[in-house]
C-alpha positions as a printed NumPy array, in Angstrom:
array([[ 13.212, -54.41 , -53.188],
       [ 11.039, -56.735, -51.764],
       [  9.082, -54.148, -49.981],
       [  8.899, -52.141, -53.235],
       [  7.357, -55.341, -54.975],
       [  4.686, -55.708, -52.12 ],
       [  3.839, -51.961, -52.424],
       [  3.506, -52.439, -56.263],
       [  1.255, -55.706, -55.573],
       [ -0.792, -53.543, -53.101],
       [ -1.352, -50.863, -55.886],
       [ -2.448, -53.532, -58.292],
       [ -5.076, -54.927, -55.885],
       [ -6.787, -51.539, -56.048],
       [ -7.529, -51.977, -59.903],
       [ -9.279, -55.117, -58.888],
       [-12.462, -52.97 , -57.827],
       [-14.521, -50.666, -59.823],
       [-14.252, -48.758, -61.878],
       [-11.489, -51.026, -63.305],
       [-12.931, -54.242, -62.368],
       [ -9.851, -56.365, -63.188],
       [-11.16 , -58.795, -60.728],
       [ -8.288, -61.494, -61.201],
       [ -6.076, -59.125, -59.512],
       [ -7.956, -59.968, -56.208],
       [ -6.047, -63.599, -56.385],
       [ -2.922, -62.477, -58.128],
       [ -1.956, -59.617, -55.723],
       [ -2.492, -61.508, -52.369],
       [ -0.617, -64.416, -53.964],
       [  2.172, -62.124, -54.431],
       [  2.14 , -61.049, -50.831],
       [  2.025, -64.703, -49.625],
       [  5.223, -65.489, -51.949],
       [  7.069, -62.409, -50.472],
       [  6.248, -63.551, -46.708],
       [  7.789, -66.881, -47.555],
       [ 10.797, -67.386, -45.382],
       [ 10.462, -63.738, -44.223],
       [ 11.598, -62.814, -40.579],
       [  8.798, -61.32 , -38.407],
       [ 10.221, -57.878, -38.865],
       [ 10.528, -58.35 , -42.672],
       [  6.881, -59.863, -42.732],
       [  5.508, -56.931, -40.961],
       [  7.11 , -54.536, -43.084],
       [  6.017, -56.421, -46.318],
       [  2.392, -56.261, -44.993],
       [  2.492, -52.696, -44.14 ],
       [  3.738, -51.545, -47.694],
       [  1.248, -53.937, -49.49 ],
       [ -1.589, -52.23 , -47.876],
       [ -0.156, -48.852, -48.035],
       [ -0.323, -49.391, -51.895],
       [ -3.634, -50.397, -51.795],
       [ -5.101, -47.616, -49.896],
       [ -3.019, -44.76 , -51.125],
       [ -4.17 , -45.485, -54.616],
       [ -7.706, -47.141, -53.966],
       [ -8.553, -44.115, -51.698],
       [ -6.894, -41.208, -53.116],
       [-10.18 , -39.273, -53.67 ],
       [-10.121, -38.662, -49.88 ],
       [ -7.724, -35.59 , -51.056],
       [-10.787, -34.188, -53.139],
       [-12.983, -34.558, -50.211],
       [-10.746, -33.032, -47.645],
       [ -8.956, -30.252, -49.606],
       [-11.087, -29.722, -52.421],
       [-14.605, -29.496, -50.727],
       [-13.41 , -29.777, -46.859],
       [-11.071, -26.501, -47.616],
       [ -8.498, -28.082, -45.294],
       [ -4.992, -26.917, -46.126],
       [ -3.033, -28.983, -48.252],
       [ -0.792, -30.109, -45.597],
       [ -3.407, -31.268, -43.242],
       [ -5.224, -33.221, -46.08 ],
       [ -2.193, -34.943, -47.23 ],
       [ -1.392, -35.755, -43.162],
       [ -4.897, -37.133, -42.693],
       [ -4.552, -39.234, -45.955],
       [ -1.098, -40.594, -44.663],
       [ -2.515, -41.406, -41.558],
       [ -5.441, -43.536, -42.841],
       [ -2.979, -45.297, -45.201],
       [ -0.619, -45.84 , -41.927],
       [ -3.606, -47.361, -40.13 ],
       [ -4.544, -49.711, -43.03 ],
       [ -0.916, -50.676, -43.403],
       [ -0.566, -51.632, -39.618],
       [ -3.37 , -54.039, -40.072],
       [ -1.417, -56.05 , -42.497],
       [  1.667, -55.353, -40.675],
       [  0.309, -57.234, -37.832],
       [ -0.935, -59.943, -40.005],
       [  2.469, -60.399, -41.465],
       [  4.151, -60.512, -38.201],
       [  1.526, -63.181, -36.878],
       [  1.998, -65.222, -39.984],
       [  5.893, -65.535, -39.294],
       [  5.453, -65.915, -35.705],
       [  2.468, -68.459, -35.381],
       [  1.768, -70.185, -38.643],
       [  3.574, -73.238, -40.294],
       [  6.393, -72.066, -42.328],
       [  5.279, -73.797, -45.537],
       [  2.808, -76.506, -46.573],
       [ -1.018, -76.42 , -47.459],
       [ -1.882, -75.509, -43.821],
       [  0.007, -72.404, -44.321],
       [ -1.144, -71.454, -47.81 ],
       [ -4.655, -72.815, -47.937],
       [ -5.773, -72.307, -44.468],
       [ -3.812, -70.427, -42.017],
       [ -2.902, -67.455, -44.395],
       [ -6.492, -66.897, -45.928],
       [ -8.41 , -67.299, -42.566],
       [ -5.856, -64.704, -40.769],
       [ -6.277, -62.435, -43.572],
       [ -9.853, -62.785, -43.53 ],
       [-10.146, -62.259, -39.841],
       [ -8.005, -59.147, -40.253],
       [-10.239, -57.74 , -42.958],
       [-13.293, -58.373, -40.914],
       [-11.71 , -56.712, -37.929],
       [-10.929, -53.454, -39.663],
       [-14.463, -53.662, -40.952],
       [-15.758, -52.509, -37.347],
       [-12.926, -51.847, -35.369],
       [-13.105, -48.072, -34.097],
       [-16.202, -47.621, -36.268],
       [-14.599, -49.595, -39.054],
       [-13.432, -48.94 , -42.573],
       [-14.477, -52.016, -44.886],
       [-13.777, -50.196, -48.015],
       [-11.895, -52.249, -50.613],
       [-12.521, -55.777, -48.88 ],
       [-11.617, -58.386, -51.48 ],
       [-15.022, -59.755, -52.055],
       [-16.433, -56.644, -53.526],
       [-14.209, -57.223, -56.428],
       [-16.496, -60.176, -57.711],
       [-19.658, -58.422, -58.098],
       [-19.668, -59.264, -61.929],
       [-18.248, -62.779, -61.543],
       [-19.892, -66.245, -60.747],
       [-18.472, -65.932, -57.167],
       [-21.112, -63.326, -56.467],
       [-23.393, -66.209, -56.116],
       [-21.777, -67.174, -52.722],
       [-23.01 , -63.681, -51.298],
       [-26.363, -64.96 , -50.324],
       [-24.787, -67.772, -48.514],
       [-21.471, -66.511, -47.054],
       [-21.542, -62.867, -47.567],
       [-18.74 , -60.693, -48.923],
       [-16.391, -61.855, -46.341],
       [-17.039, -65.66 , -47.588],
       [-16.008, -64.575, -51.082],
       [-12.971, -63.061, -49.602],
       [-11.934, -66.28 , -47.982],
       [-12.497, -68.02 , -51.408],
       [-10.082, -65.722, -53.204],
       [ -7.501, -65.815, -50.534],
       [ -7.701, -69.732, -50.572],
       [ -7.196, -69.336, -54.475],
       [ -4.21 , -66.945, -53.8  ],
       [ -2.706, -69.677, -51.362],
       [ -3.224, -72.34 , -54.103],
       [ -1.151, -70.38 , -56.569],
       [  1.683, -70.088, -54.32 ],
       [  1.393, -73.901, -53.533],
       [  1.566, -74.483, -57.164],
       [  4.79 , -72.462, -57.393],
       [  6.456, -74.307, -54.356],
       [  5.136, -77.797, -55.238],
       [  7.724, -80.411, -56.096],
       [  5.414, -83.382, -56.292],
       [  2.175, -84.3  , -58.103],
       [  0.02 , -84.378, -54.886],
       [  0.344, -80.744, -53.847],
       [ -0.343, -79.526, -57.454],
       [ -3.539, -81.651, -57.554],
       [ -4.538, -80.281, -54.346],
       [ -3.839, -76.582, -55.39 ],
       [ -5.531, -77.014, -58.848],
       [ -8.583, -78.565, -57.095],
       [ -8.955, -75.361, -54.858],
       [ -8.527, -73.132, -57.753],
       [-11.22 , -74.834, -59.591],
       [-13.737, -75.989, -56.985],
       [-15.251, -72.571, -55.968],
       [-16.232, -71.958, -59.812],
       [-17.559, -75.426, -60.216],
       [-19.637, -75.001, -56.935],
       [-20.891, -71.552, -58.037],
       [-22.409, -73.157, -61.275],
       [-24.601, -75.064, -58.917],
       [-25.49 , -71.757, -56.707],
       [-27.302, -70.189, -59.386],
       [-30.269, -70.121, -56.856],
       [-33.004, -67.359, -56.263],
       [-33.019, -67.415, -52.508],
       [-35.802, -64.892, -52.088],
       [-39.265, -64.741, -54.161],
       [-41.428, -61.943, -55.467],
       [-43.996, -60.738, -53.046],
       [-46.162, -58.388, -54.981],
       [-46.642, -56.687, -58.39 ],
       [-43.92 , -54.292, -60.03 ],
       [-44.016, -50.902, -58.586],
       [-42.721, -47.719, -60.323],
       [-40.071, -45.778, -58.823],
       [-38.212, -42.346, -59.732],
       [-34.927, -41.192, -58.283],
       [-34.574, -37.471, -58.181],
       [-30.788, -36.537, -58.929],
       [-30.364, -32.823, -58.208],
       [-26.792, -32.696, -59.136],
       [-26.089, -29.855, -57.053],
       [-22.032, -29.115, -56.974],
       [-20.768, -29.62 , -53.615],
       [-19.307, -26.359, -53.22 ],
       [-22.504, -24.885, -53.878],
       [-24.873, -27.11 , -51.763],
       [-24.905, -25.29 , -48.676],
       [-24.574, -21.831, -49.502],
       [-27.38 , -19.618, -48.447],
       [-27.46 , -17.883, -51.686],
       [-28.104, -20.973, -53.505],
       [-30.734, -22.237, -51.149],
       [-33.876, -21.425, -52.683],
       [-32.692, -22.515, -56.032],
       [-31.88 , -25.811, -54.772],
       [-35.124, -26.259, -53.23 ],
       [-36.991, -25.21 , -56.661],
       [-34.665, -27.7  , -58.591],
       [-36.002, -30.479, -56.461],
       [-39.485, -29.474, -56.514],
       [-39.488, -29.028, -60.252],
       [-37.675, -32.44 , -60.964],
       [-40.514, -34.043, -58.359],
       [-43.362, -32.41 , -60.079],
       [-42.024, -34.274, -63.399],
       [-42.039, -37.529, -61.606],
       [-45.368, -37.141, -59.94 ],
       [-47.644, -40.15 , -60.342],
       [-44.883, -42.525, -59.85 ],
       [-45.819, -44.652, -56.495],
       [-42.48 , -43.9  , -54.925],
       [-40.03 , -40.935, -55.471],
       [-36.716, -40.801, -53.699],
       [-34.465, -37.874, -53.14 ],
       [-30.663, -38.15 , -52.026],
       [-28.893, -37.734, -48.672],
       [-29.466, -34.292, -47.285],
       [-30.994, -33.059, -50.521],
       [-32.704, -30.3  , -48.639],
       [-29.991, -27.82 , -47.992],
       [-31.35 , -26.571, -44.607],
       [-32.774, -28.232, -41.449],
       [-36.081, -29.845, -42.056],
       [-37.337, -27.841, -39.073],
       [-36.955, -24.774, -41.229],
       [-38.817, -25.789, -44.348],
       [-41.666, -27.293, -42.993],
       [-43.965, -25.685, -45.383],
       [-42.132, -26.605, -48.374],
       [-42.218, -30.167, -47.326],
       [-45.749, -30.057, -46.482],
       [-46.685, -28.554, -49.824],
       [-44.819, -31.48 , -51.731],
       [-46.5  , -33.883, -49.455],
       [-49.756, -32.675, -50.438],
       [-49.058, -32.702, -54.036],
       [-47.433, -35.984, -54.261],
       [-50.641, -37.364, -52.205],
       [-53.036, -35.891, -54.68 ],
       [-50.944, -37.919, -57.443],
       [-50.916, -40.942, -55.645],
       [-47.024, -40.801, -54.894],
       [-45.141, -41.469, -51.739],
       [-41.73 , -39.615, -51.237],
       [-38.506, -40.469, -49.288],
       [-36.339, -37.638, -48.945],
       [-32.839, -37.319, -47.496],
       [-32.707, -34.261, -44.87 ],
       [-30.978, -33.017, -41.735],
       [-33.306, -32.381, -38.812],
       [-33.012, -31.058, -35.257],
       [-34.492, -32.832, -32.369],
       [-37.642, -30.851, -30.725],
       [-35.26 , -29.348, -28.378],
       [-32.63 , -28.484, -30.83 ],
       [-29.894, -30.017, -28.738],
       [-29.464, -32.972, -31.282],
       [-28.889, -33.029, -35.199],
       [-29.904, -36.245, -37.205],
       [-28.985, -37.065, -40.875],
       [-31.982, -38.659, -41.739],
       [-34.539, -40.042, -44.508],
       [-38.15 , -38.741, -44.196],
       [-40.852, -40.89 , -45.717],
       [-44.073, -39.194, -46.459],
       [-46.72 , -41.788, -47.612],
       [-50.106, -43.289, -47.319],
       [-49.682, -43.9  , -43.752],
       [-48.279, -40.588, -42.865],
       [-44.911, -39.627, -41.92 ],
       [-41.868, -41.732, -40.839],
       [-38.116, -41.039, -39.834],
       [-34.95 , -43.065, -40.185],
       [-31.872, -41.594, -38.616],
       [-28.544, -42.512, -39.654],
       [-26.756, -45.003, -37.288],
       [-23.179, -45.421, -38.392],
       [-21.689, -41.836, -38.529],
       [-18.413, -41.163, -40.276],
       [-15.734, -40.21 , -37.71 ],
       [-14.128, -36.677, -38.499],
       [-16.982, -36.003, -40.897],
       [-20.436, -36.28 , -39.146],
       [-18.928, -36.613, -35.75 ],
       [-15.617, -35.784, -33.892],
       [-14.181, -38.025, -31.293],
       [-11.728, -35.315, -30.06 ],
       [-11.482, -33.265, -26.965],
       [-13.113, -29.664, -26.736],
       [ -9.829, -27.752, -27.375],
       [ -9.33 , -29.723, -30.626],
       [-12.901, -28.637, -31.863],
       [-11.839, -25.003, -30.965],
       [ -8.665, -25.363, -33.139],
       [-10.646, -26.832, -35.744],
       [-13.125, -23.686, -35.842],
       [ -9.888, -21.173, -35.809],
       [ -8.652, -23.157, -38.992],
       [-12.148, -22.486, -40.521],
       [-12.56 , -26.329, -41.041],
       [-16.173, -27.444, -41.451],
       [-17.31 , -29.714, -38.674],
       [-20.271, -30.89 , -37.   ],
       [-21.476, -33.41 , -34.778],
       [-24.414, -35.527, -35.649],
       [-26.382, -37.845, -33.113],
       [-26.26 , -41.414, -33.671],
       [-29.961, -43.059, -34.578],
       [-31.108, -45.63 , -32.929],
       [-29.705, -49.221, -33.523],
       [-33.262, -50.705, -33.998],
       [-35.423, -49.025, -36.438],
       [-38.267, -50.796, -38.057],
       [-38.582, -50.437, -41.995],
       [-40.549, -47.625, -43.248],
       [-43.759, -47.884, -45.213],
       [-44.402, -46.163, -48.479],
       [-46.228, -47.093, -51.852],
       [-47.374, -50.428, -50.236],
       [-43.589, -51.145, -49.902],
       [-41.533, -51.818, -46.655],
       [-38.314, -49.973, -47.059],
       [-35.21 , -50.591, -45.358],
       [-33.027, -47.387, -45.578],
       [-29.331, -46.604, -45.181],
       [-27.616, -43.487, -45.717],
       [-24.285, -43.016, -47.5  ],
       [-21.527, -45.338, -46.112],
       [-23.769, -47.158, -43.933],
       [-24.494, -49.763, -46.821],
       [-20.947, -50.993, -46.245],
       [-21.928, -52.162, -42.785],
       [-23.688, -55.519, -44.351],
       [-24.772, -57.135, -41.112],
       [-26.358, -53.906, -39.597],
       [-29.255, -54.188, -41.448],
       [-29.977, -58.122, -40.901],
       [-32.172, -57.996, -38.098],
       [-34.718, -55.848, -39.757],
       [-34.428, -57.759, -43.203],
       [-37.215, -60.098, -42.61 ],
       [-39.75 , -57.1  , -42.42 ],
       [-38.383, -55.216, -45.305],
       [-38.85 , -56.076, -49.   ],
       [-36.987, -53.051, -50.744],
       [-33.712, -51.63 , -49.656],
       [-33.186, -47.928, -50.096],
       [-29.74 , -46.172, -50.003],
       [-29.586, -42.455, -50.074],
       [-26.1  , -40.847, -50.578],
       [-23.953, -37.694, -51.822],
       [-20.904, -39.055, -53.355],
       [-20.346, -35.482, -54.878],
       [-17.851, -35.17 , -51.988],
       [-15.355, -36.973, -54.005],
       [-15.743, -35.325, -57.091],
       [-15.321, -37.354, -60.375],
       [-13.23 , -39.879, -58.83 ],
       [-13.277, -43.614, -58.319],
       [-15.179, -43.365, -54.935],
       [-18.651, -43.284, -56.548],
       [-18.139, -46.72 , -58.403],
       [-16.488, -48.256, -55.615],
       [-19.793, -47.236, -53.351],
       [-22.076, -48.525, -56.328],
       [-20.02 , -51.911, -56.255],
       [-20.737, -52.044, -52.479],
       [-24.429, -51.316, -52.871],
       [-24.666, -54.237, -55.548],
       [-23.092, -56.643, -53.074],
       [-25.712, -55.635, -50.572],
       [-28.573, -56.381, -53.017],
       [-27.026, -59.87 , -53.871],
       [-26.502, -60.741, -50.191],
       [-30.368, -59.687, -49.389],
       [-31.926, -60.734, -52.617],
       [-33.815, -57.624, -52.885],
       [-33.99 , -54.527, -55.088],
       [-32.098, -51.366, -53.985],
       [-33.298, -48.142, -55.059],
       [-30.029, -45.766, -54.842],
       [-30.629, -41.931, -54.821],
       [-27.24 , -39.894, -55.273],
       [-27.072, -36.169, -55.5  ],
       [-24.534, -36.413, -58.291],
       [-24.051, -40.046, -59.084],
       [-24.115, -42.863, -59.103],
       [-28.179, -42.863, -59.153],
       [-29.322, -46.474, -59.837],
       [-31.828, -49.304, -59.241],
       [-30.195, -52.554, -58.568],
       [-31.95 , -55.826, -58.857],
       [-31.701, -58.816, -56.509],
       [-28.794, -60.443, -58.258],
       [-26.61 , -57.248, -58.303],
       [-27.601, -56.27 , -61.869],
       [-28.164, -52.544, -62.664],
       [-31.803, -52.267, -63.768],
       [-31.524, -48.431, -64.415],
       [-28.887, -45.652, -64.011],
       [-28.977, -42.037, -64.38 ],
       [-26.594, -40.046, -66.307],
       [-23.848, -38.608, -64.102],
       [-23.254, -34.951, -63.306],
       [-26.559, -33.566, -64.494],
       [-30.056, -33.005, -62.802],
       [-32.01 , -36.175, -63.787],
       [-35.366, -38.272, -63.057],
       [-34.5  , -42.036, -63.048],
       [-37.575, -44.071, -63.518],
       [-37.74 , -47.773, -63.125],
       [-39.846, -50.668, -61.704],
       [-38.902, -52.647, -58.676],
       [-40.53 , -55.849, -57.208],
       [-40.64 , -56.375, -53.59 ],
       [-39.139, -59.739, -52.287],
       [-39.458, -61.458, -49.263],
       [-37.498, -64.459, -47.561],
       [-34.058, -64.678, -46.156],
       [-30.952, -66.271, -47.757],
       [-28.484, -68.228, -45.431],
       [-26.504, -65.201, -45.05 ],
       [-29.376, -63.149, -43.79 ],
       [-30.312, -65.754, -41.273],
       [-26.679, -66.118, -39.77 ],
       [-24.69 , -63.124, -40.822],
       [-20.844, -63.502, -40.683],
       [-20.599, -65.715, -37.803],
       [-20.279, -69.072, -39.758],
       [-17.443, -67.886, -41.957],
       [-15.738, -66.076, -38.935],
       [-15.819, -69.192, -36.741],
       [-14.53 , -71.492, -39.667],
       [-11.62 , -68.958, -39.878],
       [-10.969, -68.856, -36.123],
       [-10.993, -72.875, -36.374],
       [ -8.513, -72.675, -39.467],
       [ -5.909, -70.365, -37.771],
       [ -6.158, -72.414, -34.594],
       [ -5.505, -75.604, -36.374],
       [ -2.582, -73.974, -38.716],
       [ -1.071, -72.559, -35.43 ],
       [ -1.571, -75.847, -33.556],
       [  0.58 , -77.6  , -36.471],
       [  3.248, -74.924, -35.959],
       [  3.33 , -75.684, -32.074],
       [  3.59 , -79.516, -32.74 ],
       [  6.382, -79.199, -35.227],
       [  8.277, -76.602, -32.844],
       [  7.854, -79.18 , -30.006],
       [  9.055, -82.031, -31.968],
       [ 12.14 , -80.192, -33.003],
       [ 12.827, -79.14 , -29.51 ],
       [ 12.725, -82.824, -28.479]])
């Protein structure tokens, strides 16, 4: 029964994120798990943690089935097996968290509920965001893009917001177990203080560094099952050319990820013609393309910028395992080929790629899921004044994935204090302001030209200076403090 409650609480947590946006569940659901963990054995705590995360990710990432089976054409059994594998991995993270809490944290009290558990959860969340290439989807902090807690993002980043939510969850549990006034007052203060401080954090950490510049996002809305068909190639190229001509005269025109349904090497005359037309109209182009190296032995998922300073490239750095590269032995690749599964191996782009210049703007690009790696852009942030994300969320149909991804992009804008131009093949194309607000948004599931104005911003918020290190070091210190108390109590009892 307790495991069913844990799984149900995990399912509820998935509704804290877009598109539902029931953000209080980001406090209530962890509080339920904290409550269930109270007094649980190490084994039971591990299983409770497992089923909690299994509930969250089975519902929160159900759209993987659409991608794997619907568009990837994998057999149903394989799609379900891969989804179960991801859910099991995510569950294992919280199983380890539950076991560790039962083994090393105090059995009860403020150091458990307000310090140890929130810090240990935060470190687990951060760890799954980078280990084995990382999967930071559904990190708690993303649920707060539309609350005052989002104001902490430029200071502490998304994980800092997660920490505040987890401390609030611990405070709820502490209220439930408190028998005297003092712990109740402490718990109430922990619940209220983040919101009170957030009132004072209504600060513009960056500043405008130029005039408003027009931007146009070209949304082709090519169905994913038609995107790479040879018979549809010319029609796709013509659609993008037609929509781009409607936008000519706009200083910056942005296409989605891999908008060109062929290697850029094979459509040089097409791209060159667009470049010349854009140049005559005073426009610069940023185009999502797939390109091969000169030797033909490497393939990159790239952004091509053609502007007043010529041509520049950005190559995707964070590739998606089992989608853009396959870390498996050769015989497995051969099996995938026999099973007619689509697979390819892209090459990772360089870790250090400078911003691209277009329309007198310094653009810092990301491609698709790269924008979930918040710290990866920080080294170049000081030299950039606008963020650009090109993506193709048509892989996930009309599911919640596109809205969850948009929420991640909004958090990146808040952390950086910069506009993001987000070009998607089939939603959600949007222009996002420095506070995470949606400035303009294209209609979904139809070809569109989205026009808006953006303002370049310079300056760095504290998070852009220091990244996740301050909150991680505090979390390590908090776990150490809580575990030390458990050790002291154990030693005293043994004596």
